[in-house]
C-alpha positions as CSV (number, residue, x, y, z in Angstrom):
1,M,100.0,113.5,106.8
2,T,101.6,112.5,103.6
3,T,102.5,109.2,102.7
4,S,106.5,110.6,102.5
5,A,105.9,112.0,105.9
6,K,104.9,108.5,107.5
7,A,107.7,106.8,105.8
8,H,110.1,109.3,107.5
9,M,108.3,108.2,110.9
10,A,108.3,104.9,110.1
11,N,112.1,104.6,109.9
12,P,113.3,107.4,111.9
13,S,116.8,105.9,111.9
14,R,117.1,107.3,108.3
15,T,115.7,110.5,109.4
16,A,118.1,110.8,112.0
17,A,121.3,109.4,110.5
18,R,124.4,111.0,111.3
19,T,127.9,111.1,109.3
20,T,130.5,113.5,110.4
21,R,132.3,115.3,107.4
22,G,135.5,117.2,108.7
23,P,134.5,119.0,111.8
24,H,130.6,119.2,110.4
25,T,128.1,116.4,111.5
26,V,125.6,115.7,108.5
27,F,122.0,114.5,108.9
28,S,121.2,112.3,106.4
29,T,117.3,112.3,105.2
30,M,116.9,109.4,102.5
31,P,113.8,107.3,103.9
32,I,113.3,103.7,103.1
33,T,111.1,104.4,100.3
34,N,107.5,103.4,100.3
35,D,107.8,100.7,97.3
36,I,110.4,98.8,100.4
37,L,108.0,99.4,102.9
38,D,105.0,97.9,100.9
39,Y,106.9,95.3,99.9
40,N,107.5,94.3,103.5
41,A,103.9,94.5,104.4
42,A,102.6,92.0,101.4
43,Q,105.1,89.4,103.1
44,S,103.5,86.7,105.2
45,S,103.3,86.8,109.0
46,T,106.1,84.6,109.2
47,D,108.5,86.8,106.4
48,R,107.4,90.4,107.3
49,P,109.2,90.7,110.8
50,I,112.4,89.1,108.9
51,C,112.0,92.0,106.1
52,D,111.3,94.5,108.6
53,T,114.4,93.7,110.4
54,L,116.7,93.4,107.9
55,A,115.3,97.2,106.3
56,R,116.3,98.4,109.6
57,L,119.4,97.2,109.9
58,I,120.6,97.8,106.4
59,D,119.2,101.1,106.8
60,K,121.1,101.9,109.6
61,G,124.4,100.3,108.4
62,L,124.0,101.8,105.1
63,P,122.5,105.7,106.0
64,N,123.6,107.4,102.9
65,A,122.4,104.4,100.6
66,E,119.7,104.9,98.0
67,C,117.2,101.8,98.2
68,K,114.4,101.1,96.3
69,V,112.4,98.0,94.7
70,W,114.3,97.1,92.0
71,H,113.7,93.5,89.9
72,R,111.0,93.2,92.0
73,H,113.2,93.0,95.4
74,P,114.3,95.9,98.0
75,V,117.8,96.9,96.9
76,W,120.3,99.3,98.5
77,F,122.8,100.9,96.3
78,L,125.5,102.9,96.6
79,D,126.6,105.7,94.1
80,G,124.1,103.7,91.6
81,N,126.6,100.2,92.2
82,P,124.0,97.5,93.7
83,I,125.4,96.6,97.5
84,V,122.6,94.8,99.4
85,G,118.9,93.2,99.1
86,Y,116.5,90.8,100.0
87,S,113.9,88.4,98.6
88,K,111.7,85.8,98.9
89,V,113.0,82.4,97.8
90,K,110.7,79.3,98.2
91,D,110.2,79.4,102.2
92,T,113.0,82.0,103.1
93,I,114.3,85.1,103.0
94,R,117.2,85.7,101.1
95,L,119.9,88.4,102.3
96,M,122.2,88.7,99.5
97,F,125.6,90.6,99.1
98,W,126.4,91.6,95.2
99,S,130.1,92.1,96.2
100,G,129.8,89.2,99.2
101,Q,132.4,86.8,98.0
102,S,135.1,89.0,98.1
103,F,134.2,89.9,102.0
104,E,135.9,86.4,103.3
105,E,133.0,85.6,105.4
106,P,132.4,82.1,105.9
107,N,128.7,82.5,106.8
108,L,128.2,84.2,103.3
109,P,128.3,81.2,100.6
110,P,127.6,82.2,97.0
111,E,124.5,83.2,96.6
112,P,122.8,82.1,94.3
113,P,125.1,78.7,94.8
114,E,125.6,78.0,91.4
115,T,126.6,82.1,90.6
116,K,129.4,83.3,88.0
117,F,129.6,86.4,89.7
118,K,130.9,87.9,93.3
119,S,127.4,87.5,95.2
120,A,127.0,85.9,98.6
121,G,124.4,85.4,101.3
122,I,122.2,83.8,103.9
123,R,118.7,82.5,104.0
124,Y,116.7,83.3,106.9
125,T,113.2,81.5,108.0
126,S,113.1,83.3,111.1
127,E,113.7,86.9,112.3
128,T,115.6,85.5,115.6
129,E,118.2,83.7,112.7
130,I,119.3,87.1,112.2
131,N,122.4,88.5,114.1
132,P,122.9,92.2,114.1
133,K,126.4,92.0,114.8
134,D,127.0,90.0,111.8
135,L,124.9,92.1,109.3
136,K,126.5,95.1,110.7
137,R,130.0,93.7,109.9
138,W,128.8,92.6,106.3
139,L,127.6,96.1,105.5
140,K,130.7,97.7,106.8
141,K,132.7,95.4,104.3
142,A,129.9,96.3,101.5
143,A,130.8,99.5,101.5
144,E,134.3,98.9,101.7
145,I,134.6,96.1,98.8
146,Q,132.5,96.6,95.8
147,W,133.0,95.2,92.4
148,D,131.0,97.3,89.4
149,Y,127.9,95.8,88.5
150,K,126.1,99.1,87.7
151,N,128.4,98.9,84.5
152,I,128.1,95.2,83.9
153,V,126.2,95.0,81.0
154,K,128.4,98.0,79.4
155,R,131.6,95.5,79.8
156,K,129.7,92.5,78.6
157,G,129.3,90.9,81.7
158,K,132.9,91.4,82.9
159,L,132.8,92.8,86.4
160,V,135.6,95.1,87.5
161,R,136.5,95.8,91.2
162,L,135.7,99.1,92.5
163,K,137.0,99.1,95.8
């Protein structure tokens, strides 16, 4: 079995994700990439379940997003714009939404705390701290509310709201 086939099997939600376009149902076939699976596997026994759960829930909530390790961390993109990602920060796993401050969610403070951008996030020390309903709601908002991080360098650090 190829590595790509193993990735598809390891993440059936990605291979069977459905979206409806008009009267037709479209199946997404974008798997979680091997570099993200490798990132998760390289984490400690405490952090790995957090990363695996976040990857699975993000993948389910953003079935048409591209995902890859970007700047050494798993990140999901819509139309080339970073939407959500997670990373190891000290003794936590930080979930960060690039446009999260615009979600108006009290449990998503600015992240990192001193940021001048629109990012917000939450930190986890245990898989049991992840609230799937909250994450599902945040992912829905992440697809609907976006600032243009893709072109931030071109705009010399100025953010423009896309949605």
